[in-house]
C-alpha positions in Angstrom: 18.3 -53.0 117.8 21.4 -52.5 115.9 24.8 -52.0 117.4 26.6 -48.7 117.4 29.1 -50.1 114.9 26.3 -51.1 112.5 24.7 -47.7 112.8 28.1 -46.0 112.3 28.7 -48.2 109.2 25.4 -47.3 107.7 26.0 -43.6 108.4 29.4 -43.9 106.7 27.9 -45.7 103.7 25.2 -43.0 103.3 27.9 -40.3 103.6 29.9 -42.0 100.8 26.9 -42.2 98.6 26.1 -38.6 99.3 29.6 -37.6 98.3 29.3 -39.8 95.1 26.1 -38.0 94.3 27.8 -34.6 94.7 30.6 -35.8 92.4 28.1 -36.9 89.8 26.2 -33.6 90.0 29.6 -31.8 89.4 30.2 -34.1 86.4 26.7 -33.2 85.0 27.5 -29.5 85.6 30.8 -29.9 83.9 29.1 -31.6 81.0 26.6 -28.7 80.7 29.5 -26.2 80.7 31.2 -28.3 78.0 28.0 -28.2 75.9 27.9 -24.4 76.3 31.5 -24.1 75.3 30.9 -26.3 72.2 27.9 -24.2 71.3 30.2 -21.1 71.5 32.7 -22.9 69.3 29.9 -23.8 66.9 28.9 -20.2 66.7 32.5 -19.2 66.0 32.6 -21.9 63.3 29.4 -20.4 61.8 31.0 -17.0 61.8 34.2 -18.4 60.3 32.2 -20.1 57.6 30.3 -16.9 56.9 33.7 -15.2 56.3 34.8 -18.0 54.1 31.6 -17.8 52.1 32.0 -14.0 51.8 35.6 -14.5 50.6 34.4 -17.1 48.0 31.7 -14.7 46.8 34.3 -12.0 46.4 36.6 -14.3 44.5 33.7 -15.4 42.3 32.8 -11.8 41.5 36.4 -10.9 40.6 36.7 -14.0 38.4 33.4 -13.3 36.7 34.6 -9.8 35.8 37.9 -11.2 34.5 36.4 -14.0 32.5 33.7 -14.1 30.0 31.8 -16.9 31.6 28.1 -17.0 31.8 26.3 -15.9 35.0 24.6 -19.3 35.3 28.0 -21.1 35.6 29.1 -18.9 38.4 25.8 -19.2 40.2 26.1 -23.0 40.0 29.7 -22.8 41.3 28.7 -20.6 44.3 25.7 -22.9 45.1 27.9 -25.9 45.2 30.5 -24.1 47.4 27.7 -23.0 49.7 26.4 -26.6 49.8 29.8 -28.0 50.8 30.2 -25.4 53.5 26.7 -25.9 54.9 27.0 -29.7 54.7 30.2 -29.7 56.7 28.8 -27.2 59.2 25.7 -29.4 59.8 27.9 -32.5 60.1 30.0 -30.8 62.8 26.9 -29.6 64.7 25.4 -33.1 64.6 28.6 -34.7 65.8 28.9 -32.3 68.7 25.2 -32.8 69.6 25.6 -36.6 69.5 28.7 -36.6 71.6 27.1 -34.3 74.2 23.9 -36.3 74.4 25.8 -39.5 74.9 28.0 -37.9 77.7 24.9 -36.4 79.4 22.9 -39.6 79.2 25.7 -41.6 80.8 26.2 -39.0 83.6 22.4 -38.8 84.2 22.3 -42.6 84.6 25.1 -42.6 87.1 23.4 -39.8 89.1 20.1 -41.7 89.1 21.8 -44.9 90.3 23.7 -43.1 93.1 20.5 -41.3 94.1 18.5 -44.5 94.3 21.3 -46.1 96.4 21.3 -43.1 98.7 17.5 -43.4 99.1 17.7 -47.1 99.8 20.5 -46.6 102.4 18.5 -43.8 104.0 15.4 -46.0 104.1 17.2 -48.7 106.1 18.7 -46.3 108.7 16.3 -43.9 110.3 19.2 -42.3 112.1 20.6 -41.3 108.7 17.3 -39.9 107.5 17.2 -37.5 110.5 20.9 -36.7 110.4 
């Protein structure tokens, strides 16, 4: 059999791993909260862009009335403005998604490693498994 010291050492090791797992779960949770916050910010960006587009449309209407430009020229100008706004919005969305996916993947790997170590530790010490 193992000595009391060995059993105590295993119990402490398992407890440290358990705490590490809890820390990683908290990190995963924080990452999810960060993603939700970024999604909220992305929605605000969308609304801001919508306001900017509305302002651009208003400006275009006023200029069209003031100038004797053809309707097709203004349509082309508005489409290109919309394209710029939409392209930038999509770029920001993809950037946020990529950053979050990378962060979550890293945290998930850490959690899986710690969980595997905890199982391995628990398998060696039946005292721990019951405790």
